[in-house]
LOBADO-137901 format. One record per residue (C-alpha): residue in three letters; z, y, x; residue number from 1. Coordinates in Angstrom, 3 decimals, padded with zeros to 6 digits. Layout:
REM residues N
Ala/Z/Y/X/NUM
...
REM end
This chain:
REM residues 465
Met/-023.458/-004.060/-013.767/1
Arg/-022.758/-007.797/-013.329/2
Pro/-021.511/-009.631/-016.428/3
Leu/-017.758/-009.973/-016.789/4
Val/-016.538/-013.553/-016.227/5
Asp/-013.466/-014.678/-018.188/6
Arg/-011.076/-011.706/-018.712/7
Glu/-011.925/-011.610/-022.441/8
Ser/-008.283/-011.311/-023.504/9
Glu/-007.532/-008.599/-020.922/10
Leu/-010.644/-006.679/-021.963/11
Ala/-009.673/-006.823/-025.635/12
Arg/-006.163/-005.570/-024.881/13
Leu/-007.501/-002.714/-022.747/14
Leu/-009.763/-001.621/-025.587/15
Glu/-006.784/-001.681/-027.948/16
Gln/-004.776/000.427/-025.524/17
Arg/-007.606/002.930/-025.230/18
Asp/-007.178/003.670/-028.925/19
Cys/-003.370/003.979/-028.787/20
Val/-001.859/007.466/-028.586/21
Pro/-000.811/007.650/-025.797/22
Ser/-000.907/004.507/-023.661/23
Leu/000.324/003.670/-020.172/24
Ile/-001.213/000.607/-018.501/25
Val/000.128/-000.827/-015.241/26
Leu/-002.373/-003.367/-013.895/27
Arg/-001.681/-005.461/-010.837/28
Gly/-003.578/-008.171/-009.005/29
Arg/-004.428/-009.054/-005.441/30
Arg/-007.393/-007.490/-003.674/31
Arg/-010.896/-008.672/-004.694/32
Val/-009.648/-010.197/-007.943/33
Gly/-011.706/-007.806/-010.093/34
Lys/-009.323/-005.084/-011.294/35
Thr/-011.736/-002.207/-010.695/36
Phe/-014.623/-004.215/-012.154/37
Leu/-012.625/-004.999/-015.302/38
Leu/-011.594/-001.361/-015.780/39
Ala/-015.189/-000.197/-015.314/40
His/-016.263/-002.591/-018.083/41
Ala/-013.422/-001.622/-020.384/42
Phe/-013.938/002.130/-020.174/43
Ala/-017.698/002.381/-019.681/44
Gly/-019.069/005.290/-021.672/45
Glu/-015.641/006.819/-022.262/46
Arg/-014.462/010.241/-021.224/47
Val/-012.791/008.953/-018.083/48
Val/-011.429/010.146/-014.748/49
Ser/-011.470/007.259/-012.286/50
Tyr/-009.895/007.806/-008.874/51
Gln/-009.677/005.232/-006.074/52
Ala/-006.779/006.107/-003.763/53
Asp/-006.692/005.080/-000.118/54
Glu/-004.588/005.696/002.986/55
Gln/-004.738/009.461/003.493/56
Pro/-002.392/012.461/003.322/57
Arg/-001.206/014.001/000.079/58
Ala/-003.464/017.059/000.366/59
Ala/-006.518/014.866/000.860/60
His/-005.585/012.804/-002.205/61
Leu/-005.238/015.924/-004.332/62
Ala/-008.568/017.302/-003.133/63
Ala/-010.377/014.040/-003.850/64
Phe/-008.669/013.686/-007.228/65
Ala/-009.641/017.246/-008.155/66
Gly/-013.238/016.353/-007.353/67
Glu/-013.134/013.421/-009.769/68
Val/-011.477/015.496/-012.490/69
Gly/-014.129/018.182/-011.960/70
Arg/-016.774/015.761/-013.191/71
Leu/-015.367/016.337/-016.684/72
Leu/-016.279/020.008/-016.483/73
Pro/-019.885/020.339/-015.280/74
Gly/-020.878/023.902/-014.490/75
Glu/-017.289/025.091/-014.040/76
Pro/-015.913/026.387/-010.706/77
Pro/-014.560/023.626/-008.433/78
Leu/-011.043/022.531/-009.253/79
Ser/-008.129/022.404/-006.869/80
Phe/-004.589/021.139/-007.350/81
Arg/-001.574/022.180/-005.305/82
Ser/000.513/019.240/-006.529/83
Trp/000.355/016.068/-008.597/84
Asp/002.493/017.876/-011.154/85
Glu/-000.234/020.484/-011.544/86
Ala/-002.946/017.796/-011.702/87
Leu/-001.228/015.856/-014.488/88
Glu/-000.486/019.043/-016.395/89
Phe/-004.208/019.842/-016.342/90
Leu/-005.140/016.331/-017.503/91
Gly/-002.693/016.586/-020.397/92
Ser/-004.307/019.844/-021.535/93
Gln/-007.759/018.244/-021.343/94
Ala/-006.637/015.218/-023.345/95
Ala/-005.138/017.458/-026.034/96
Glu/-008.643/018.846/-026.605/97
Gln/-010.473/015.510/-026.505/98
Pro/-009.212/011.912/-025.857/99
Leu/-009.163/011.033/-022.174/100
Val/-008.835/007.921/-019.986/101
Val/-007.362/008.410/-016.489/102
Val/-007.490/005.582/-013.939/103
Ile/-005.659/005.816/-010.611/104
Asp/-006.671/002.716/-008.671/105
Glu/-004.702/001.459/-005.651/106
Phe/-001.843/003.589/-006.916/107
Gln/000.420/002.440/-004.084/108
Tyr/-001.558/004.557/-001.591/109
Ala/-001.129/007.720/-003.659/110
Cys/002.611/007.013/-003.829/111
Ala/002.824/006.440/-000.076/112
Ser/001.824/010.070/000.506/113
Glu/003.841/011.350/-002.474/114
Pro/006.941/009.152/-003.013/115
Ala/007.965/011.183/-006.063/116
Leu/004.721/010.421/-007.893/117
Pro/006.210/007.764/-010.254/118
Ser/008.865/010.273/-011.319/119
Ile/006.205/012.943/-011.823/120
Val/004.153/010.532/-013.943/121
Gln/007.262/009.634/-015.949/122
Arg/008.016/013.267/-016.753/123
His/004.495/013.983/-017.968/124
Trp/004.245/010.673/-019.804/125
Asp/007.409/011.442/-021.785/126
Gly/005.891/014.770/-022.832/127
Trp/002.587/013.157/-023.818/128
Asp/004.498/010.559/-025.805/129
Arg/006.489/013.178/-027.722/130
Arg/003.362/015.199/-028.498/131
Arg/001.226/012.091/-029.208/132
Thr/-001.348/013.282/-026.674/133
Pro/-004.473/011.047/-026.831/134
Ile/-004.437/010.024/-023.187/135
Cys/-004.727/006.528/-021.715/136
Leu/-003.287/006.436/-018.195/137
Val/-004.032/003.377/-016.047/138
Leu/-002.113/002.761/-012.816/139
Ser/-003.703/-000.119/-010.916/140
Gly/-002.820/-001.635/-007.557/141
Ser/-003.124/-004.629/-005.255/142
Ala/000.306/-004.279/-003.605/143
Leu/001.862/-006.799/-005.971/144
Thr/005.508/-006.216/-005.097/145
Phe/005.163/-002.445/-005.272/146
Met/003.335/-002.481/-008.606/147
Glu/005.916/-004.791/-010.159/148
Gly/008.667/-002.549/-008.814/149
Leu/007.241/000.420/-010.735/150
Leu/008.593/-001.158/-013.910/151
Ser/011.889/-002.577/-012.647/152
Gly/015.192/-001.697/-014.274/153
Asp/016.005/001.385/-012.196/154
Ala/012.424/002.670/-011.704/155
Pro/011.255/005.906/-013.376/156
Leu/008.557/004.116/-015.399/157
His/010.832/001.315/-016.617/158
Gly/010.253/000.619/-020.314/159
Arg/007.301/002.976/-020.593/160
Ala/004.272/000.762/-019.957/161
Thr/002.491/-000.151/-023.183/162
Tyr/000.528/-002.933/-021.410/163
Arg/001.359/-004.486/-018.029/164
Pro/-001.142/-007.257/-017.198/165
Thr/-001.414/-009.241/-013.982/166
Leu/-004.968/-010.246/-013.106/167
Asp/-005.022/-013.696/-011.510/168
Pro/-007.883/-015.479/-009.730/169
Leu/-010.297/-017.430/-011.930/170
Asp/-009.721/-021.122/-012.557/171
Tyr/-012.204/-023.747/-011.353/172
Arg/-014.293/-023.584/-014.502/173
Asp/-014.678/-019.814/-014.656/174
Ala/-015.285/-019.657/-010.897/175
Ala/-018.207/-022.053/-011.441/176
Arg/-019.921/-019.366/-013.515/177
Leu/-020.337/-017.362/-010.301/178
Ala/-021.772/-020.292/-008.317/179
Pro/-025.494/-021.031/-007.820/180
Ala/-027.007/-022.098/-011.144/181
Arg/-028.229/-025.517/-010.001/182
Ser/-024.940/-026.648/-008.431/183
Ser/-023.773/-030.158/-009.298/184
Pro/-020.198/-030.720/-010.543/185
Glu/-019.313/-032.143/-007.110/186
Glu/-020.670/-029.042/-005.392/187
Leu/-018.783/-026.778/-007.809/188
Ile/-015.476/-028.489/-007.054/189
Glu/-016.118/-028.415/-003.284/190
Arg/-017.004/-024.734/-003.469/191
Tyr/-013.877/-023.973/-005.506/192
Ala/-011.731/-026.009/-003.086/193
Val/-012.889/-023.839/-000.179/194
Ile/-013.362/-020.382/-001.724/195
Gly/-010.982/-020.504/-004.662/196
Gly/-011.225/-018.366/-007.774/197
Thr/-011.196/-014.827/-006.396/198
Pro/-014.386/-013.316/-007.856/199
Gln/-015.375/-011.237/-004.820/200
Tyr/-015.190/-014.310/-002.575/201
Gln/-017.638/-016.073/-004.860/202
Val/-019.924/-013.032/-004.790/203
Trp/-019.833/-012.958/-000.987/204
Ala/-020.690/-016.656/-000.906/205
Gly/-023.735/-015.967/-003.042/206
Glu/-026.430/-018.636/-003.280/207
Arg/-025.717/-020.164/000.117/208
Pro/-024.869/-023.846/000.518/209
Leu/-021.286/-024.679/001.447/210
Glu/-021.918/-025.071/005.177/211
Arg/-023.363/-021.591/005.421/212
Val/-020.571/-020.187/003.252/213
Val/-017.950/-021.601/005.612/214
Arg/-019.746/-020.661/008.816/215
Glu/-020.960/-017.196/007.791/216
Thr/-018.197/-015.823/005.547/217
Ile/-015.046/-017.573/006.827/218
Leu/-015.310/-018.888/010.406/219
Ser/-017.330/-016.098/012.043/220
Lys/-015.347/-013.261/013.581/221
Gly/-015.891/-010.103/011.550/222
Ala/-016.984/-012.072/008.469/223
Pro/-015.609/-010.914/005.093/224
Leu/-013.019/-013.691/004.811/225
Tyr/-012.200/-014.218/008.476/226
Glu/-008.856/-012.343/008.288/227
Glu/-008.412/-012.049/004.537/228
Pro/-005.052/-013.870/004.146/229
Leu/-003.563/-011.850/007.011/230
Thr/-004.720/-008.618/005.401/231
Leu/-003.290/-009.543/002.013/232
Ile/000.143/-010.351/003.446/233
Arg/000.223/-007.262/005.668/234
Gln/-000.516/-004.918/002.770/235
Glu/002.564/-006.015/000.832/236
Arg/004.906/-003.091/001.397/237
Gly/008.025/-005.178/000.808/238
Ile/007.190/-007.546/003.672/239
Arg/008.693/-006.227/006.898/240
Asp/007.917/-009.181/009.149/241
Pro/004.417/-010.472/008.253/242
Met/004.383/-012.931/011.156/243
Arg/007.287/-014.837/009.611/244
Tyr/005.282/-015.224/006.405/245
Phe/002.176/-016.316/008.320/246
Gly/004.319/-018.867/010.146/247
Val/005.690/-020.343/006.915/248
Leu/002.196/-020.661/005.411/249
Ala/000.873/-022.263/008.588/250
Ala/003.815/-024.684/008.629/251
Ile/003.107/-025.775/005.057/252
Ala/-000.586/-026.233/005.871/253
Ser/000.376/-028.436/008.824/254
Gly/002.387/-030.786/006.607/255
Arg/005.900/-029.276/006.902/256
Thr/006.403/-028.920/003.181/257
Arg/010.191/-028.875/002.825/258
Asn/012.603/-026.076/003.673/259
Ala/014.328/-027.977/006.465/260
Gln/011.036/-028.956/008.079/261
Ile/009.764/-025.382/007.966/262
Gly/013.010/-023.998/009.361/263
Ser/013.058/-026.537/012.187/264
Leu/009.496/-025.765/013.233/265
Leu/009.944/-021.976/013.129/266
Glu/013.584/-021.958/014.316/267
Leu/014.713/-020.167/011.171/268
Gln/017.897/-020.584/009.185/269
Ser/017.441/-022.219/005.796/270
Ser/018.489/-019.016/004.013/271
Asn/015.731/-017.072/005.773/272
Val/013.162/-019.742/004.912/273
Ala/014.250/-019.606/001.277/274
Val/013.792/-015.821/001.143/275
Val/010.254/-016.071/002.531/276
Leu/009.301/-018.923/000.205/277
Asp/010.683/-017.108/-002.831/278
Arg/008.651/-014.010/-001.985/279
Leu/005.475/-016.012/-001.352/280
Ala/006.001/-017.840/-004.648/281
Ala/006.458/-014.536/-006.507/282
Leu/003.173/-013.344/-005.009/283
Gly/001.427/-016.529/-006.152/284
Tyr/000.626/-017.827/-002.656/285
Val/002.863/-020.927/-002.710/286
Gln/004.378/-023.119/-005.402/287
Glu/007.056/-025.765/-005.424/288
Gln/005.985/-029.199/-006.631/289
Thr/008.562/-031.455/-008.274/290
Pro/008.110/-034.828/-009.985/291
Val/007.596/-034.595/-013.731/292
Met/010.656/-035.763/-015.688/293
Ser/012.659/-036.859/-012.662/294
Gly/016.425/-036.352/-012.790/295
Thr/016.530/-035.735/-009.019/296
Arg/013.320/-033.733/-008.844/297
Arg/014.786/-030.828/-006.860/298
Arg/015.727/-033.113/-003.982/299
Arg/012.233/-034.591/-004.005/300
Gly/010.329/-031.338/-004.319/301
Phe/007.989/-029.908/-001.713/302
Trp/006.040/-026.706/-001.188/303
Gln/002.287/-026.343/-001.203/304
Ile/-000.072/-023.415/-000.782/305
Ala/-001.212/-022.539/-004.305/306
Asp/-004.478/-020.690/-003.718/307
Pro/-007.341/-022.979/-002.605/308
Phe/-008.807/-020.446/-000.189/309
Phe/-005.414/-019.791/001.419/310
Arg/-004.930/-023.545/001.724/311
Phe/-008.301/-023.939/003.422/312
Trp/-007.828/-020.911/005.705/313
Phe/-004.421/-021.953/006.992/314
Arg/-005.634/-025.511/007.417/315
Arg/-008.755/-024.724/009.456/316
Val/-008.977/-021.070/010.500/317
Ala/-005.379/-020.306/011.479/318
Pro/-005.028/-023.118/014.080/319
Asn/-008.333/-022.135/015.689/320
Arg/-008.061/-018.329/015.659/321
Ser/-007.911/-017.933/019.449/322
Arg/-011.059/-019.951/020.020/323
Leu/-012.885/-018.421/017.079/324
Asp/-011.988/-014.927/018.317/325
Arg/-013.754/-015.748/021.570/326
Gly/-016.783/-017.006/019.675/327
Glu/-016.483/-020.427/021.284/328
Ala/-015.511/-022.817/018.523/329
Leu/-017.561/-022.168/015.396/330
Asp/-019.580/-025.385/015.678/331
Ala/-016.524/-027.439/016.626/332
Val/-014.432/-026.084/013.749/333
Trp/-017.255/-026.675/011.289/334
Glu/-017.384/-030.305/012.447/335
Gln/-013.640/-030.548/011.751/336
Val/-014.213/-029.093/008.286/337
Arg/-017.044/-031.496/007.547/338
Gly/-015.127/-034.531/008.791/339
Asp/-012.064/-033.610/006.761/340
Leu/-013.788/-032.228/003.661/341
Asp/-013.433/-035.222/001.340/342
Ser/-009.743/-035.626/002.166/343
Tyr/-009.128/-031.903/001.683/344
Val/-011.103/-031.614/-001.567/345
Gly/-009.342/-034.686/-002.950/346
Arg/-006.062/-032.786/-003.279/347
Ile/-007.780/-029.852/-004.983/348
Phe/-009.505/-032.339/-007.287/349
Glu/-006.075/-033.490/-008.454/350
Asp/-005.149/-029.882/-009.271/351
Val/-008.426/-029.465/-011.154/352
Cys/-007.816/-032.618/-013.210/353
Arg/-004.323/-031.489/-014.175/354
His/-005.664/-028.068/-015.126/355
Trp/-008.401/-029.660/-017.244/356
Leu/-005.839/-031.691/-019.154/357
Gly/-003.691/-028.637/-019.808/358
His/-006.423/-026.167/-020.708/359
Tyr/-009.734/-027.772/-021.650/360
Ser/-009.342/-031.378/-022.761/361
Ala/-009.026/-032.534/-026.332/362
Ile/-006.804/-035.441/-025.291/363
Asp/-003.946/-035.819/-027.766/364
Glu/-001.591/-037.127/-025.092/365
Ala/-002.110/-033.968/-023.024/366
Ala/-001.973/-031.616/-025.998/367
Ser/001.452/-032.953/-026.969/368
Ala/002.830/-032.733/-023.430/369
Val/005.619/-030.338/-022.558/370
Ala/004.949/-030.775/-018.822/371
Ile/001.841/-031.685/-016.847/372
Gly/002.175/-032.414/-013.143/373
Ser/002.521/-035.435/-010.887/374
Trp/005.158/-038.018/-009.971/375
Trp/006.201/-039.825/-006.792/376
Ser/008.939/-042.282/-005.902/377
His/011.951/-041.650/-003.669/378
Asp/010.562/-043.830/-000.886/379
Gly/007.050/-042.402/-001.090/380
Arg/005.472/-045.798/-001.761/381
His/004.274/-044.864/-005.249/382
Glu/002.527/-041.729/-006.377/383
Ile/000.885/-040.801/-009.660/384
Asp/-001.539/-037.898/-009.414/385
Val/-001.386/-036.860/-013.074/386
Ala/001.659/-037.186/-015.297/387
Cys/001.999/-035.716/-018.782/388
Ala/005.362/-035.890/-020.507/389
Asp/007.076/-034.642/-023.623/390
Lys/010.840/-034.220/-023.777/391
His/011.582/-037.913/-023.956/392
Gln/008.744/-039.970/-022.482/393
Tyr/005.531/-039.947/-020.522/394
Thr/002.415/-039.558/-022.660/395
Leu/-000.296/-039.989/-019.989/396
Leu/-000.363/-041.237/-016.395/397
Gly/-003.477/-040.908/-014.265/398
Ser/-005.037/-041.375/-010.858/399
Cys/-007.685/-039.126/-009.258/400
Lys/-010.268/-040.570/-006.860/401
Trp/-012.495/-038.215/-004.882/402
Ser/-014.651/-041.042/-003.519/403
Arg/-018.389/-041.291/-002.970/404
Arg/-018.389/-044.863/-004.353/405
Leu/-017.994/-045.900/-007.969/406
Ile/-014.370/-046.552/-008.838/407
Asp/-013.562/-050.228/-009.504/408
Glu/-010.768/-052.155/-011.202/409
Asp/-008.538/-052.027/-008.122/410
Ala/-007.856/-048.369/-008.896/411
Leu/-006.554/-049.308/-012.339/412
Asp/-004.453/-052.121/-010.863/413
Ala/-002.877/-049.663/-008.414/414
Leu/-002.128/-047.244/-011.239/415
Leu/-000.456/-050.011/-013.223/416
Ala/001.723/-050.895/-010.225/417
Ser/002.750/-047.262/-009.807/418
Arg/003.497/-046.974/-013.524/419
Asp/005.972/-049.847/-013.223/420
Ala/007.841/-047.897/-010.528/421
Val/008.279/-044.756/-012.647/422
Glu/011.767/-043.921/-013.797/423
Gly/011.712/-043.140/-017.488/424
Arg/009.898/-044.256/-020.613/425
Thr/006.276/-045.169/-019.872/426
Ala/005.579/-047.838/-022.487/427
Gly/003.585/-045.499/-024.695/428
Ala/001.805/-043.660/-021.897/429
Arg/-001.986/-043.749/-021.924/430
Leu/-003.610/-044.460/-018.569/431
Ala/-006.416/-042.336/-017.132/432
Leu/-008.713/-042.456/-014.124/433
Phe/-010.606/-039.446/-012.810/434
Ala/-013.591/-040.000/-010.523/435
Arg/-015.882/-037.896/-008.409/436
Arg/-018.997/-039.834/-009.460/437
Gly/-018.253/-042.630/-011.902/438
Phe/-016.970/-046.145/-012.549/439
Thr/-018.229/-049.691/-012.168/440
Arg/-019.344/-051.540/-015.289/441
Ser/-016.495/-054.010/-015.020/442
Leu/-013.973/-051.153/-015.007/443
Gln/-015.728/-049.491/-017.939/444
Arg/-015.502/-052.722/-019.965/445
Arg/-011.832/-053.176/-019.144/446
Ala/-011.050/-049.528/-019.880/447
Ala/-012.756/-049.774/-023.268/448
Arg/-010.723/-052.871/-024.101/449
Asp/-007.379/-051.429/-022.953/450
Gly/-007.830/-047.818/-024.093/451
Val/-007.907/-046.364/-020.571/452
Leu/-009.362/-042.860/-020.321/453
Leu/-012.218/-042.501/-017.777/454
Val/-013.276/-038.998/-016.714/455
Thr/-015.952/-037.995/-014.179/456
Ser/-016.202/-034.678/-012.368/457
Gly/-019.100/-033.732/-014.618/458
Glu/-016.950/-034.075/-017.727/459
Leu/-014.474/-031.574/-016.292/460
Phe/-017.118/-028.884/-016.908/461
Glu/-018.254/-029.995/-020.368/462
Ala/-017.227/-028.320/-023.579/463
Ser/-014.507/-030.136/-025.478/464
Pro/-015.609/-031.774/-028.747/465
REM end
């Protein structure tokens, strides 16, 4: 089994839950994010029934589930269940004799063929809870809206889950642990900018260089990631009009980042656009960006696609689907990707720098910050890529340069000019420059004299002192 990357806190909590009597875990996370892999690690060697549901009728589910339960009883006659009620009754009796872990993965499919299943689970769970039956029941699923709805205020399982984690994609640093061992920091950031932090995507990419990853796993018809965003949106049971959601994501990728712009392009009323954006935000596919510590930030906010792979796919694959489907445009689209790569990665690099400040750096000005984001002026003439602020003033202001050349003093001069345009208290803010490769000696001397923080892409992967 491959080693588990990140997920240490989730693994520890799952092991705690295994020893509770009883426990009900509801685990959600998008496809390929590693839910099944995590559960296999957590319960390896345990007395466990692990069932992966899929799209099939109720009777087929029960037959397959009985087969998995039968593995607990080698040498016994084959099991059969006439209902989920009967199946859970049997599992409860088995757990009463010896502690038992039961995993039902992709739970939404089992519920599609038996809508009463959450109520059936609730009834048995209440009995197990009263009798302190040593059973750990795990309900896992990739239909994010459905899985969250299992625990809503009027749902049968409301208030019963003893642990309800959401498994998110890996961040840039953990994703790098799945990349080829000899990758440079620049290559790691480029790879993350294209593939993102979904573990299975990194596994599919394997040891291949970025060009082959893009051509062979994303742009080629039938490749693993060729239709992945469409599949993820379509599987959300609460989304009745997937094409509307695809249209909103494509509009954002094309530069229409405000509600009115999206509505105008798609000929949708603003209320309909807002509903779609709110749902996409809840699913983690988009996020609204607003200036840090700006009194009018809502009016200056814009939407961006949150997941790097989604951002890349809707930027390059979606507009070329017709040609790629015909097998005519792979070389041409790759040339577009290559010509645009530095510009595209530059925006992801800004996200990475902000994440580093918030999660990995030992910078006092970041550690004391209440908010970490960016700032831009009303007229768009000034923009600051990284802004850290406490409740009353900015603590750090920074600029990110994804350039192949060494960064010179002009970058610091531009940052100083932008600082002067910021509304709010900036007098005590430390300045910072982030660079793809490094800085000229003259800038290094000036930064040392003025206390300016200089950070290269390599330092974003180093352990904090």
